[in-house]
Every structure is written in structure tokens, then in C-alpha cells.
N, C-alpha and C positions, 0 to 999 in steps of 0.2 A: 935657476932659482935656488936660493939658499934653503936648505932643508931645515925643518923643525924637528926637535926631538920627538920621536914617536913612541918612546917607551913610557911616556907619562899618560896615564889614563885620563881621558876627558870626562868632564861632568856629564852625567846622563839624567836629564830631568824626567821625573815620573810623568806618565801619561794618564790623565784623568779626563776622558772625553766629555765635552759639553756640547750638546746639540741645540742649535737655534733654528727655529722655523720663522721665516720672515718673508712676507709677500709671496707666498707659495714656493719659496726656495728654502733649501736646507743646507746648513754648513755645520761642520763638527770641528771643534777647537780642542786639541789634546792638552794644550798648555794654558788654558784659561785660569787655572788655579794660581798662576803666578801673579795675578791681580789680587792684591789684598782686599778683603771684603771691607776693611775700614781704611781705605786708601786716603780719604779726606783727613783722617787723624794722622796718618803717616806723613802727610805733607807738612804738618806743623810739628809733629813729634816723631822723628824717625825711629826712636826706640820702640814705638808701638808696632813695628813691622812683624808680621807673623814669623814665628821661629823657623818653620820649614822653608819659607821663602828666603829669609835671611841666610840660612845655611846654604841654600843653592847659589845665591848671588856671591857669597864669600868663596864658595868652591870654584865658581867661575873666575873670580878674581885671582885666586891662588893658581889656577891652571894657566891663566893669561900671563901671570908673572913668571911662572916656570918656563913657559915656552919662549918668553922674551928675555930670559935671564942672560943669555949670551950677548945681548945688546946693551947691558947696563953701562958699560964704559962708553959706548957710542952715545947713549942718552945723555950722559954727563958732558961729553964733548959738544953735542948739539945744544944742550942747555946753556953751556958757557958761551958758545958762539952767539946764540940769540940774545943772551943777557948782555954780552959785550957790545951789542949794537944799540943798547938802550943807555941814554945818558943818565947816570945814577942820580945826579942832583938836578934833574930837569925841572922846568917850570913852564906855565902857560904864559901867553902874552896878557898883561893886565888889561882889564876891561873897565872903562870909566863909567861911573854912575854918579853924577853930581859931584860932591866933594871928595869922593874916594875912587881909588883904583882897586879892583878886586881881582884876585888871581889864586892859582893853586900851584904848589911846588912840592918837590920830593927832596928829602934829605937822603944822604947815602944810605942805601939799604931799605928805604921805605917801600912798602907794598901799596899803601893807600894814600900817602902824602898828607899834606895839611892845606887848609884853606885860610887865606889871610887877606888883609887889605892895608892900604896906607893912604894918608891924605894926599890928594892929587898934587904932584909937583915935589913930593918928598919921598923918603925911603924909610919912614917911621913905621915899621911893620907892626901890625896888630894881628895876632893869631886868632882866628874865629873858630876853627875846628881842627884839632889834631887827630886825624882819622887813624893814624897808626897807633897812637896811645890808646884811643878808644877801642880799637880792634884787640889790643893786648888785654884791656880790662874785660872785654866781652869773652875772650878766650878763657880768662881766669874764672869766669862765671859759667863755663861749660859750653860756650857757643863755638863750635868748630868752624863755622862759616861766618863770614862777615863781608858785607858789601854795602857801600854807600850809594843811595839812590840819588835823590835831588837835594841840593843845598841852595837856600835862597834867603836873602836878607829882606827885611821890611823896607818900605819906601822911606821911612825916616832914619834908616840905618841903625836903629837901636836894638833890633831883635834879629835872631837867626832861627830858621827852621831847617831841619834836615831829616831824611828818612833812611832807615837801616833795614836790610834784609839779613836775618840772623840764622837762616837755615836753608837758603837757596830756593824757597818756594815762591818767591816774589810777593810774599805777604809782609808788607813793611810796617815798621813802627815809625811814627813821626814824633820828633822831639822839638820843643821850642825853648830857646835860650834867650835870656836877657843879657845883651852884650855889656851893658854898663856894670852889672854885678856879677856876670859870668855864672848865673844860677839858672837852673831848670825851672821852666814855668809850667806848673801842673804836672800831671802824669802823662806818659807817652800815649799817643793816640794809636790804638791797635787795629789790626785787620784792614790795613789800607793797601792801595795799589802803589803807594809811594808818590802819588801824584797830588800836588797841593799848590795853592796860590794865596798870596797876601792880597788883602784889599788896600785901598789907598790910605785908610785910617791907621795902618800899621798895627792894628789891634785884632782885626778879624781875619781868620784863616778859613779857607775852603779846602776840602779834601775829598778824595774818592774812597769809598769803603768797598771791600770785597765781600761777597756773600759766601755761604757755606760751600759752594762749588768753585770758589776761588775766582769768581767773575767780578770785575769792577761794575757795580750796579747802583750805588747810591752816592749822592753828593751831600755833604754836611757843611754847615757853617757855624762858627763859634767865635765870640770875642774871647781870646785866650787870656786876657788880663782882667776880666771881670769874674771875681770869685763866685758870683751867683749865676753866671751864664751856664746854660746847658746847650749841648750840640743840637742844632736844628736840622732836620732832614728837609732839604729844599728841592731835591729832585730824586726820583727813583725810576730807573729804567724797567719797563714792564716786559720788554721783548728780550728774551735770553740770547737772541742772535745779535744784539747790539752791545758794544762796549762803550764806556764813557770815560772822559778825561776832562780836566780843568786846565785853563791857561789864561794868561793875560793877552790882550790884543796888542797889535803892533805899537800903538801909541801908549798903551797901558791904561786907557780910559775905560775898558770893559774887562770884566771877568767872563770868560766864555766856557760854557759847558758844551763839549762836542760829543755827539753820539754817532757811532758808525759801525757798519759791518764792512765787508770787503767791496761792496758796490754802491752803498748808499750812505748818506750822512745828513746830520741835522745839527744846527747850532742854536743854543739858548744864550741870551745876553743878560748881564747884570751890570749896571753902572758901577765902576770900581770905587767911586766916591760915595756910593749909596749902597753899601753891602747888605743892608737889611731888605732891599728891594727883592721881590720875587723874580725869578728868572722868566724871561719872555722869549718864546720861540721866534726866531728871526724868519724862518720859512720852514713849514712842516716837511718832514722827510717824504721822499718819493722814491719808489723802487728804481734802482739803476741810475739815480742821479746823485752826484757828489758835489759838494760846494764847501768853500771856506771863506770866511769874512776877514777883510783887512782894512782897518779904519784909517782915514786920512782927512783932516779938517772935518767937514760936515758930511762926508761921504763914506761909503763902503766900496771897496774894490773886491770883486768876487771871482775867485778861481773856480771854474765849474765845467762840467761836461754836459751841461744842459743843451737842449735843442740839437742833439746828435753830434756835439763837439767831442768826438771820441778822444782826441789828443788835447782837449781842454782849451778854454778861451778865458779871457778876462772880461767881466761885466762890471757895471757901476750903478750905484743907486744912492739915494739920500738916506741918511741914518734915521730919518723919520718914516721911511717907506722901504722896509726891508723885504717885503713879500716879492716873490718871483715876478709877478706881473709888472713890477716897476723896474726890473733890471734892464739895463741897456748895454748893448755890445760896446766894448771899449777897445779890446785887442782881439781881433778876429781869430777864429779857429783856422789852423793851417795843418792839413793832414801831413803826418810824418814828422812834425815838429811838436814834440811832447813837452808841455809846460809842467815841470816838476814841482815848482813852488814859486810863490811870490812873497815879497816883503815890501812894506811901505816905510819911507822916511820922509821927513818934512821936505816936500817939493819933488820927491822922486818915487818911482815905482821900479822895483828890481825883480827880474824874473830869472829863474834857472831853467834852462831848456835842455832837451837832448835831441840831437839829430844824428841818425845812423850810428847809434851807440856812443856818441861823443857829446859831452855836456858843453854848454856855453852860458855866460852871464850877460844879460841884456839890461841896460840902464835906460829908463825913460824919464826925461825931464817933464814933469807934469805941467809946467808953465807953458812950454813950447810944443810938447808932444814929440820932440826930437829924441831919437834913440841912437845908442851906440853899443857895440859888443866889445867886451874885454877879450883880447886875442891872446892865443898861446901857440907855440911853435911845434910842440911834439905831436907825433901821430896818434898817440894814445895817452890819456891822462884822466885824472879824477878831479872834480871841483866840489866844493861845499860852501854854502852860505853860512856864516858863523853867527849872524845876528849880533846882538849886543843889548845893553841896558837902555841906551839913549835913542830916542826917536828924532830929536832935533839935532841932526848932525849931517854933514856932507860926506862923512867917511863911512865906507862900506868895508867890512872885514870878510875875507874869504880864504879858504885853504886850497892848495894846489899840490898835486903830486903825480908822478907817473911810475910805471913799473921800475924805472931806473933812477928816478929823481926822488929823494926823500921829501917828506912833507914840508911845505913852505906856507907861512901865514903872511898874508898881505893886507895892508890897509890901502884902500883905493878912494881917491877923492872924486866923487861923482860929478863935480863941477869942472875941476881943472884937469881931470884924468891922470893925475899924479898917482903913481903906484909905489908904495913903500914896503919893502920886505921887513916885516917885524920879527920873523923867526924863521930860521933854517934848521930843521931837525938835524941834530948831530949824530953821527955814527962813530962812537968813541973808538971802536976797534978798526975803523977805517973803511971807506967805501969810495970807489972810483967808478962813476957811472959809465965811463968808457970801457970798463971791463965787461959790460953787458950790452945786450941789444934787445929791443922790443920790436915785435912785428904785429901788425894787424892784418889778418887774412880773412877770407871768407871761404867756407866749405859748402859745397852744394849738397843739400839734403836730398833724400830719395824722392821728394815731391817737387823738386826744382827750386825750392826756397834757398836763399844764401844765408848761412849762419855765420855771424861775426865771431872771430876767435882772437883773443889777445894772447900773445906768446912772449915769454921772457926766457933768455938763455945766455950763456957765456958768449962773449964777442967772438971767440974762436970755435964756436959750436960747429960741428961737422954734420951736415944733414945727410947721413949715410944710412939712416933707418935703424941704427943700433942703440940710440939713446933711450933711457927710461923716461917716461912722461908721467907727471902728476896732472891729471885732467880733472879740473874742478868745475862744478856746475851747481845750479840751484833750480831756477825755472818754475817758480810758483809765486803767487800773490802779486805779480807784477814787479817783484824786486829784481833790480839789475845790479849785478856785481861790477863794481867800478874797476877801472884800470889804474888803481892807485899803487903806491909804494907799500910793499909788504916785506919788511926786513927779514922776517923769519924764513921766508921761502928761499932766501939766498943760500941757506945751508944745504938745500937740495940742489939748487942751480949750480953751486960751486962744486958739487959732486958729479956733475954731468947730466942732471935732469934738465929737461925742457918743461917749463911750467905753462900750462894752458888753461885759460878761462873760456869756457864755451858759453856764449851769450844766446842761450837757447830760448825757444818760444815758451811762454809762461812767465817770462820776465818782460821788461818793457824797453829792451835795448833799441828796438826799431819802432817805438811808438806803442800806444795803447793796444792797437790791433795785434801787436806781437804777443801781448798778454792774453787776450781773448782767444788767440789761435792755439793756446796751450793750457786750456782749463776746461772743466766739465766734459762735454762730449768730444772735445779735441785734445784731451790731456795726453793721449798717446804720442802726439807730435813732440812733446817735451822729451820723452824717452828716445824717440827716433832721432831727434836732433843730436842728442848727446852721443848716441851710438854712431851716428853718421859722422860727427866731428872726429871721434876716435878713429874710425876707419879712414877718414880723409887725411888725418895726420900721418897715418901709416903710408897711404898712397903717395903723400908728398915727401916722404923720407925723413920726417921728424922723429919717428919712432917705429915700432913694429907691434903687431898683435902679440899679446902675452907679455908685453913690457909696459903696459899702461896701468897706472894705479888710479882707479876711480875714487874721487874724493867729494864728499858732500855732507852737510849737516842739517838736521831737522827735516824740512821738506826736501832739502838736497840729499838727505839720507834716503828718502823715498825714491828719488831719482837714481841713486846708486843701487838700491835694492831691485828696482824694476829693470835697470840695465843689466844687472847680474843674471836675472832670470831670462832675459831676452837675448843676451849675447855674451854668455859667460867666457867663451874662448878668447874674446877680445882683450880681456883684462888679466894682468898678472897678479893683481891684488886689489883690494878695496878697503877704504877707510870710510865708515859710516858713523858719523858723530851724532849722538842723540837722535837716531833716525825715526822718522814718522813712517812706519812700515806696516802697521796693522790697521790699514785705512778703513776697511769695511766694518770691523768691530768698533773702532773708535767713532766713526761717523754714525754708528747705530746706537751710541750710548749718549743720550742727551744730558746726562748728569755731569759729563766731563767738562772742564772749564772752557775749552775752545770749540766744542762740537757745534752748537747752534750757530755761533758767529761764522763758522767755516762751511756751512752748507752752500752758500753762494759760490764758494771756490771749488768744492768737490762734488756737490750734489747731496741730496738727502735720501739715503737708502731705506729710511723708515716709511716713506710715503710714495716713492717713485720706483717702479720696477726698472725703468731704463737707467736711472741713477745707480741702482743696486748693481745692475749687470755691467755697467761701464767701470765702476770701481772694482768689482770682482775680477774684471779682466786684467787689471794691472797691479792690484794691491800686492806688494812684495810678499807678505806673509802668506797670502792665499794662493800664491802661484809657485811656491817652492815645491819642486819635484825631484825625483832621483836624477842627478846629473853631476858632472864634475864642476865644482865651484873652485875658484882660486882662493888663496888665503884671504880671510876677511877679518878685519878688526872693527868691532862694534863698541861704542861707548854709550854710557847711560848715566843719569843722575837720579838718585833715589827720591829727591824732593822736587823733581822737575814737574811743573804744572802744565807745560806746553806739550811735551812728548813724555807721557808717563813711563816710568822705568820698565813696566812690564812689556811694553811694545818691543824694545830691543832684546829683552830677556827671552821672550817667546820666540822671536825671530831667530836668535842664536841657537836655541834648542832645536827648532825645526830644521834649520840649515844643517846642523850637525847630524840630525837623524837621517837626512837624505843625501849627505855628502858622499859622492862616489870617487872623489880624488883623494890622494894621500896628502892633503893640505888641511890646516886647522881652521876652525872657526873660533875666534877669540872674542870674549865679552869682558869688558872692563867697566864696572859700575862704581861711580864715586858715591860712597855711602854718606858723604857729608855735604853734598852740593846738589844743585838743580840743573836747569837747562844750560846755563852759561859756564858750568864747570867751576874750577877753582877761581876764587876771586883774588885780586892782587896782581900787580903787574909782573912779578917774578914767578909766583906760584903757578900761574896759568901756563907759563912757558914749559914747565915740566910735562904737562899734558901734551903740548905741541911736540916736544922732544920725543915723547913716547910714540906718537903717531908717525913722526918722520923716521924714527929708528925702524919702525915696522916697514915703511916704504923702502928704505935702503936695504933692509934684510931680504925682502921678497924679490928685489931686483938684482940681488947678488953683486952689488957694487963693492968696490974697494972702499972700506969705511975710513 
């Protein structure tokens, strides 16, 4: 392992013990002071951060930079390699909507690109939004961060609305522009989630507002072109555990308000051609039941887990009878075949499924009820349904990639089964898939379950146990990490790494039951799986103990933190990006944006002793003790509303306090960004290059 300079003193956070008594249990937090008392204000105005906290975070940043100083040249090389794999003047495949084709493209050097359209069948380009020019203007006004959220034109193609996040807090401004005059309509709408929809009249806009705790909680409606109109509150969520969003239905005939936590959902409907109509609840929410509506002709097709359909099924009902007692089975539940999503087109129902960690697209002709599957040859791959503006079409658009095959965009004729490649992602610096190989293996866990693992390595990889391994995992919320193409990781694979994705419990790689087997009382299985995969890769000769870099972000950072506490000698290093590591304190603070909605995922330690104890047993921050930890790189974002900055900051301080090895704990806080880090397609690569340089450094590879 490459040594770090040890003559540089590390920051030492002061200890100000805070004792909490809860459900007959007592815990003491020495670093609770790192949470700013006015954290809500800091989210929107980072300059409001307490001076002592700012000084500590900046000292951590300086220390991190000093210890990584000898990798600056490597970081530059990695950045240029990753940048070289991005087509500088790239563009999306145009999407047709009536008389126009809409698309986004990048000019040379663009970070955010521009949005444009042209009349169908021509190339008479009309720029709708120049995001790079706008980013420059915002920077001149003092906004260090800039991210475009949603961009959407009205049904009559005369107006454009777009949302901007200007500090990384995911609190968006919505702007409306008249395309005929290229002028702004009214003042920006503030404090939104960035989520909005047009009504069919092309005048009325629906949007979601965030409350003081940064939760999306209210839906407003306004005619944006009536100077006398005022925003009308049409829905307010009373349960802080539910988030809300707005969208248009598959046909575009309804505006849908969707309310959900991690296990339950509810939909309210508004006819899109009658935007002043009050929203009507399609079917009241029910604990542990999820459903989504998809309209077609006079019916709704419903994707739901009702009636014990753990891997979901499709039901059907008339649009005049939306209540559950009228729902009829249409596509039966099949255990182990998880239906991820459905879309309707005129005459067709499309569903995306996953079977044994691999996705598939199934087309059903609604006139004949005949089905067929779109087939693929590779052993591991990723699929995505890309939707579109038009409902009355025979053409389906989807994306495909594999660990060795760059992304491809296909148009598929659901009637003739013709498949047209519309875009093959280019790798300007060159890429030969034959230089690499992908393997899909299974590792037996300690309880006998078999954990799928996706591996990518050089074609000439020698399985002699000496290679370093970047082991990536997530394992929460049912999120499954796809086996898609990731051009950045080739910079590690080309240096001799084997890259491994552990499809552990807590995700849904092997169906919904795979998710429930790694949450709440069974959460420990997630960490066991990750550790067992690492040990299995050693036993199979892909790598060896002490040469694995654990990598995860957000809830994947929780995974990394728990694994470090439970099997520190397995890892030669760890990269924890914006890690959710202070689980007990966060789940006990119901003022935080995500706490009430996430009690179904982790448990509620405010009211349940068993929930308290099970979280306390694995929470990374609460289980740091005197031991030898490998080098750890921790990242944070000051305005992050999902994993607040003080979680990684506290964890870094506590790890360093208890570190018994001669290896560093590094904390790098982006003082101008939130959960997603740097915005912009090139700026974000510098953060990746920093993380990869750390991985190379701790594995002592020839750079």
C-alpha cells in the first residue's frame, strides 16, 4: 500500500458531548455540534454556516488535498482519459411531438448543453434554452452551482418551462418563457421540487412546492398568462412520511398527483383538458400497497402489488370505476419475475421486467393479447424504456448497454418487430469491446443464498489473486445497480483492476423478496452479502484480502461504513460518497427532509425499541471503535438535503479518533454543491478522478 505523508497534522474536531435519552436508552454524541443549528438556512444560503463549523470543514479539505497532493498528475491523467471518452459535440436522438422534433445537444466544451427543436422533416434549428449561457449568467450573479432540472414545452408548442437548482439543495426555481417573443412570463416560481406539468390548455402550470423542511408537500396550479391569476393550492400532503409529485398520464389526458413513501402509494387525477377541476383520489392509500395508473382508451391498466403480488402484477379497470374493488387481473403475478414498470401506447402495453438480475422488455398487443420479448445476446446488460411525447405510435424507444458495450438507443416497431439503431454512443478516444470481458457469477452467502455479481476486467486478466478490486454496492430501497456501460471505470480496469458490482439483498436483483430480505429487521443481510462477496472474490482468485476498495454512495455509503466496522481487514481502502452513516440520530430527527418518509425502510427509533436496537446494531457512526481501519475517503456536499453534510463530517472525526492504523481518514466537502456533487458533464469528472486516484494510490499500482 502506498504510504501517505504522516508529517501533516490531521484536523482534530473538538468534542462537545451531547447526551440523548430515548426509549430507556442513552447515547452520547461528541460531535453533534457539527450540525448547524440553522441548517435549514444553510441549505439555501451556504454563507450562513457557523464560523467554527466552516473552519473545521475547510481544515478537513486542506488536509485531504495535502495528503492527495502527490496524485495531482494522476488526477489530471484520469480526468483527461474520462473526458476523452465523452463525445464533445454529442446530442440526443430527436423525439417527435406533433409538428416538431425536440432534442438536446452539446457544443464543444459545453457543460450543460442547449435544448432545441426543428420542424419535423427539416433541420431548421430553433434554440429553446441555452443552458451553458444561462449557467454563465448565473455564475456572474454569484451562483457557484447550476443544474437544470426539468425542461418541458406546452402542448401548443408556444411556451417553455424549466427548473433550475442554484445551490445544490434541490430547491428549484421554475421559469416560464414565451417562445414567440423569447421573453420571461412573470416572476420565477420559488421553493419548488423542480417537478411541474402543463395542462392541455398550454396556459395552466401545475407544480410541487417544498416546505421549510425541504419536503415536497403542496401542489399548486396557476394560469401563467393571466395577469390577475394567483397560484391556487389544490393539494397538501398531511403525512410527513409521504412525498408528492406531478406528471402527465401515458396518453396525456390526465394530470396525476402521486403520493408515496417506500411501501405505499396513492394517485389523484385531474383531466388535463379541465385543469380547474379539483383532483380526485383514484383509490385511497393503503399500507404496504403500491399502484400506478396507465390510461388507454377508456380503461386504466394498473401496476400493483395488491393481493400479495410481491413481484407485482397488472390489473385493469374502467376509467369511470377507479376504486380497487373494480380492478380485474390482467397479467398475473409470477413469483421471481419482477415487473419494474409499464407503459401504454395505442394498441400496446409494454412492460419492463427483471428475472434473476437481468431485465427484459415484453410487448403485448392489446387487440390479440399476444406477447413477445425483445431479445439480447450478452450475458449481462442494462435496459431502459425511454418513453416519448407521442401515445399514438407503433414505435417504442429503449436504451441498451452492457459493461463492455457503450449505450445504444433503439427504435422498435411493436407491430413489425423492426429494430432500428438510432444512436451508438461514441468513445472518441477509442474503445474495443474485445479488450474486455464481462462475467456474471454467483457467490454463496453465509446463509446459503446465492448473490449475483457482475464483473468487468481486461480480456487478458489473470485470475491469480493479485489484482486490486473496486467492489461496488448499494443494497437499499429496492434499487438495483444495472450492468450497464460505465466508461469512467475503464480507467481503473485498464490499470489492472477488476470492477465488481455486488447485487446484494436490499436491492431487487432477484425480485421484490430480495429487497425485503435486506431491510428493517433483516438489514444485516445487506452487509453480510457485501462482505461475503468480497471474501468470495478472494477465494475465487479475482483479488485478495487487503486489496479490495469498498465503494458506495449515499445509502451505499452506509453499506461501506457497516462493512468497514464488521470486516475492516478485508479492505485495502474505502470510498464513501455522501454516506448515510449517522442512521440512529437521523432517523430520530423528524425535522430532517427524508426522515419520516424513510421510517418504512429503516424503522422508527422514536417509537419502537426494537427498531432502535436494530439500527443501533449496525449504524456506522454508532459502531466505530478502536481498531485498524484502512484508508478511507469520505465526500460530502454542504447543501445536501438527502445526506446532510454533518453525517460524513461527524463520521470522519470519530473514525480518526479511534483509528489504530497508520492510515488516514480523509474528508472532502464540496462547499458549493449538494448530494449530486458538481453539476456539468465535465466538472463532475474531476470528482470521479479524485476518487479513482485515491483507489490507485492505496493499491500501490503503477500509475
